[in-house]
N, C-alpha and C positions, 0 to 999 in steps of 0.2 A: 504494500500501498504506499501510496506518495505520501511523503513527509508533509504536514499540514504548519502553515503560515499564515498567522493573525497579525494586520497589520490594525493599530488602535491609534486615533487622534487622542490625544491628552485633554482632559476635560475641563479646559481651562476656559474663562470667561472675564471679558473685562467692559463689557458694555458698548465695544466700539464698531467692529464689523459685523456683530449679531443684531445690532440694531437696523440694518437695511434688509437684512436677509439671513438664511441658511445657505454655506455655501459648501459644494461638494470639497472630498479631499481630494482635490487632482493630482498632488505630489505622490500620495500613496496609490491613486490609479495607475500614476506612470510605474512606480515601483513594483507594483503589484504585476501588472506586464510581464515585465521584465523577469519577475519569479517566476510566473508561469510559464514563461518561455523554457524554462530550464526544468519544467516536470513538475514542481510544486503543484500543490492545492493550497489555493490562498482565498482568505475571504479577507474583506475590509472593514472595521468595524467605528464607525464615526461615532465617538460618546461625545465629541464636541458638540457636534449638530444635533444628534439626540438630545442635547444636555442630562446626561447620565450620568450619575456621580463614581466615586472608585470602587465602591460596593457592585454597583452594577457590573463594574468593567471584572472584577473579583469573580462575581457570578459567572459572566460570559466566560471568561478563560476558563474556569473550572467545569462547565459545559461543554465549551468548544475542544480542550484538550489539545492544544496546538504543539507540534514542536519547536516553535519558533516564534517569538513576539516583538513586533518591531514598532517602535516609537519616534516620535521627534517633532520638529517646529522650529520655530524662530526662539528669541531670547526669552522671552516671557514665558513661554509654553514649555522651554525646558526642565524645569524642575517637575513640574507633573507629568512630562514625557519619562523621565527616570522612575519616578512613582510608579507610572504603570506597568515600568520593567522590573521597577522591586514587588510589585503582586504576583507578577507570573512567578520571579524566582520562588515566592513564599510558598506558591501554590506547588511548584513541582521544580527543584533545583536543578534540574537537567536541560530546564527549557534555556536555547540557545536565544539571546537576546539582542537586537539591533538599536542602534540609536543612531539618525541622519538628520537633515536639515540644515539652515544657514547657521544655526549657532554650534553646533557638533562640528562644522566644516573648519573652523578656526578656532574653536575651544575643546577640539578632541583630547587632546594633552589633560585637560583639567575635568573632564568628564570619567574619562577613563581611572583619571589618577583620584579624584575624590567617590568614585562610585563604579570601582572597576568589579564588585561583588554583584552588582547588576544590570552592568553594562558589559559584555562578551564583545561586541564588534561595533566600530564608529564607521559610519558611510560619511564619505569627504565628497563633498560638492555634488554633481548631478549623478543621482543613484540609480537612472530608469535601469539600468544593466548590470550596475555592479552589485545589487543588491541579489540578482539571481546567480551571478557568478561566486558571488561570495559563499552562498549557499551548496552552490555545486563541489565547491572545494572542499567545503566543511565535512559533506555527507561523501564524498566521493572521492575519486584518485587525482585530481588538479591541485596544483601547489597553491598555498595561498598566498607565499609571495607573490605569483603571478597574477594575481586578483588588482586591478587597480583601484586607487582610491578609498582602501579600508583600512583602520587602524586597531590593535588589539594588543593585549596584556599578551607578550611572550614567556610562559612560564621557563622555558629551555633557556631564557637569557637573561636569568635575575630578575624577572620581574620588571622587565623595561619594556614601556611603551615603544611600540613600533607602526611603521604606517609604511604603504606602498607607493608608489610613482602616481603620479595624475593619468586620467584615461584619455584615449585621444577622443574627439571630438567627434560625434556623429551629426547627421543630415536629419533636422527636426522632422522632415517627413518620414521617417523610420519609427516614429515615436507614436505608438497607439494605446492610448491611455486604456485601462481596464473598464471603461464605462460601463460593463454589462454588470461590474459589482455595486453599484452605486444603488442606494436606496431613494430613487428619483423622486418620489412622492414627498416626501419631507423638505426638499427644496425648493425654496421660491422666494422670489423677489418681493418685498413687503411692499413697496409703494405699489405694485401691479398685483392684486390680491389675484390668488387662484393661478399664478404663472407659476412655470419650472425654470428655475435659474441653474444654467450651467456656467463653470469657469472654466476658458479653454485659452490654447495658447495659440499665438501666431509668430511670435518669435521670443530669444532669449537673449538675455545681456544688456549691457549697457558699456557706452564709451565715454560717458562724462566722469569726473572727478569730484562731486561731490563729496564734502568732507565728512559728513555725518552720516551716509548712506551706506548699507549695507551690500547693496544690490551690485555695483559697481565692482566691489571687492569680490563677491561670491564667483562673479563669471568672467574675473581678471580682465575687466575692461574689454572683453570681448562682445559682439554683436552676432547672432546666426538667424535664420529664418526659414520659415514652413515657404515652399511655394506659395502663390495667391490661389491657385487651382486646389489644392491639398487642404488648405485652411477652409474655403468655402464650400468645401466638399464635405467637410468634418461638419461643419453648422448644418448643412442639409443633411445630413445624416442622425443628427444630434435632435433635428425638430421630427423628421420622420419616425425614427425610432423608439424615441423615449419622451417626444411632447415638449422638448425645449423650445420655451419663446423668448426668454430672457439669457443672453452670456455676458460674462464679464470676462475680457480680455485679461490675462494677466502679465501680459508683456510690462515691460518697463518703458520701453520705447518701440512702440509697435509701428510711428510713420517714419522711424528713421532714415529710412531707403524711400525717397518720393515714388522711384519710377513702379518701385513693388507697390507701393501703397494705394497709390492711381489705378495699379490692375486689380486691387482689392475692390476697390470703390466701386468700378467698372462691373465687375462679376458677383458682387453684392445687388447691384441695380439690376444687372440682366436676370440674375438667377432667382433672387427672391426668397431667401432660404425660410423666411418665416419667423426671425429672429432679431430681436433690437439687442444693440449692442451699447456697453459701458465699456468705458476705456480710460487710462491713463495714457498721457504722453508730455512732451515739452513742450515751455512756452515758445522756444525759437522755431518748433516744428509748426506750429500752429499761424505763427508769423510768416512763414514760408508758404504756408498754404492758403493764405488768405482769397487766393482767386478759385480754389477747387472747394472752399468751406461749405456751398451749397450740397456737393455731391458727398458730403457728410452724413448731412441729413437724410437726403434721399435715399442712401444705400442703409438707413436703419440705426445710424448711432445717436442715441437720445441723451447722452449724458457724458461729459468728459470733466475728469481731474487732471488740472495742469498746478505742479507745485510750486506756490510761490514763495513760502516758505519764512519769508519777513520781509517789512516794509523800510526796512534799513538797508540802504546801498552798503554799507560798512558790514553789517552781517553779513548779506548777500556775497561778498567777496570772501567773507571769511568761511563760508560754506562751500564755497569756490562752484557756486552756481552759474558765473559764465553769461548773466542776463542782468538786466537794469530794470531799477522799479518801474520805470515808464513801459518797458517792454511787457513787465506783469499786466500793469492795468491794460494795455492794447490788445493781450492776447483774450482776455475775459470779454471784453468789449467786443472782439471778433464772434467768440463762441455764442454770446448774448444774442448778438442780430441772426444768428442761424435757429434761435428757437430751441437750442439746445441747453440740456442744464448744465450749469458751471458748477464747478466744486473746487475748492481750493482747500489748504490749511498754511495755516503760519505756526510756526516753530519757534516757542517763545520759553525764556528760562532760564538762557547764558547767564553766566557769573555776573555780566554787566547791565543786568535787565534791572529795570525801575517801575515804578507806577506810572511814572511820565510817559515812559516810551511804549508802555501795554496801551495807556491812553492813545497815543500817537497810531500805531496800530490797529486798533479796534476803529479810526477815525478814517484811516488808510482802507480798511475792508469794506467800511461801508463806500468810500467813493471807487473802490474797485467794481464795488456792487455785482459779486457773484450769487448763486441763487444760493449755495449753500459755502459755509466757512467753518472751518474748526480750528480752536487754538489750542494746540498742543503742547507738551512740555518736552525737552529735548530730552530724549534718551542715549544715553553715553554708551553705545555697543563696546564692549571691552575691546575690539576687535577694530574699529572704525579709525581713521586718519586723527580724528579731531579728540581722540579720547585722551591724548596726552597732556591735551589742553584743559580739558575739563576735569582730570582727576583730582586734583587738590579740592576740587567746589563738590565732590559726589559724597555724598551722605546714605545713600543705600545700597547695601551689597546683595539684596534679594533681589533675583531678576525675574521674579514677579512683577516686579513694579515697574519694570522696562517696558511699556507699554504707550508711551506717549500721554498717560493720562495722570500717573503718580509722578510728582516730581522726584527726581533721583538727584538732581543739581539742586544747591541751594545758592539762588542769588546772593550777591554780598549785601545788596540793601533790604531784603525781606528775608524771612524764616520761609521753610519749605510750605508749610500751613497758610502760611500769606499769599505764597504765591498762588498755590492752588485756588483759595478764594477768586485773586484776580482774576485766574485763567476762566473760571465760571462766570465771573462779571463781564469778561469781555464775550463769551457766549451769548450772554442775555441780552446784551447791549445789540450786539449784531442782528439778533432773532425778534427781538422787539422792534428792532426797524423794521426788518421783514416784513412784519405783520401789518405793519402800518399801511404798506405799499403792495398789496396783494391786489387790488384792484387795478393797478398798473401793469398786470404780469398778463401774457398772452392766456386765454384758456387752457392750453398746455399745461404752460410752467405753474398756472396758478391752482390746476390742480394736481399736480404734482408734488408743489409745496403743502399743501394741506395736509398730504400724507405724510409728508416728512414731520411737519409739525407733532403730527399724531404719534409718529414712529418714536419720537426724542423722546415724547413725555411718558411713553410707553416701555419701550425697549432698550434706550439708551442708558448709559452710566450717568446721563445727566437729568434721569427722571425722576430722583429725588430731590433735583434743585429746581424743577420746572413748577412748582405751585406759584410762583410769581407770573408765570405765563398763564397760566389759568385764569387770575386774578386781572391780569390785561385784558383778557378776553371778556369777562363779566363787565369789567368798567367802559370798556369802548378806549382804551389809551393805553400808548405805549411808551417811554421814555418821555415823558411829557407831551407826545405826539397823539393826534384825536384820529381814531380810529374809523373808518368809514362803517356804518353802521353795516350794509349789506356784508363786510368782511366777519365784522364781529358775529354777526349771525351765524355765518358760515362756521366758523371754529367753534363758537359754542354747542355746535350741533354735530360735533364730533364725539 
């Protein structure tokens, strides 16, 4: 009988991504395909998506009796991923455990060194194929040293941590996520009730140099892409086979190659795959594409996130964003002109942050006028270029706090708790202003934003701070501005 592999998402929640919907574990689906190709039986258990607990995970492992348990994720989820592996070992100490993801890629020595009794192997980098190759070596005749991008404790080398060379890159058209292992009914984009939501990849990597980011480091400043035909065919398949009608691109920069991106837009317009698209891209790509932005909307792109990050040119330069404040404003203006939902985020909480700086950021956010803006705390990934500059001001070593919500860095001019209150104040000020201007929006944006207000106060990390928003609805004013009566009634009826 084939060895059984159970891939589990850690049950971590912080009220950010889950406020908008339930997202398929695409990374695990890619790893599952590679493992299945090597002849193993695989199941994906999305404990995060199901909002299950560690006790639920214990019951699942006990029932499934896997030979291998794998988990992983980003920095904030890693402690819970390791706890999943600890539970697997507690149930059966002979279970092989795998830990992967962005954090593990850079911190594998720490993971294996501190938790070596729970973590048998670390998967480094893109593990679409290496997970299966590793297990074939563990259970077969292949040599572990010949499997790329893995690390482990070598008992024959006086408990030394060892790692292998990076894998050769492969063409993304070769990646076929195990979509058949996804429990599709639970995945929904909440602004579109009744929708079926997928995460898809058209490209991977980033060639930018942002000092706070992990993606350009993870992909070693390399960018690769699927062919336009393969990407659009995948969307059509997801729609026809699984009923997917909304998809978010996981790409860091899907629009990097303009010629390729134009071909994708043409195919989306011609083929009409029946899927609305949400994506993130660069400010400078939006400016470059000003002449073809109407085709974005025609192709089904309804929501675009661009990383503005800061209203201060000094901070943008420190972040190595390679854009100007004015370019940020113009990009959001162009997106709004196409009746596409515009979203951005401002990263606050650097050591020199002050309340006056935050006031200026709030004012600039309103001037930029994105439909959605989020005010996030700088997260000092321990492997990011900016980490040494922030290290003297870091007050939390609990990776669970590294989620862009909990302040980890202490600004010189305030406590972390004071800074957290400032983040909430920024959020309130921005969205109260939005509430007074709903009647200025197109019908599409107005309906979308009403759904967003409802989601933020019911599902997001801000729900406990939303009583003032409800009060503003009842009183018919926000931030001293009179709210149109029709708008007040609409919001009050939610």
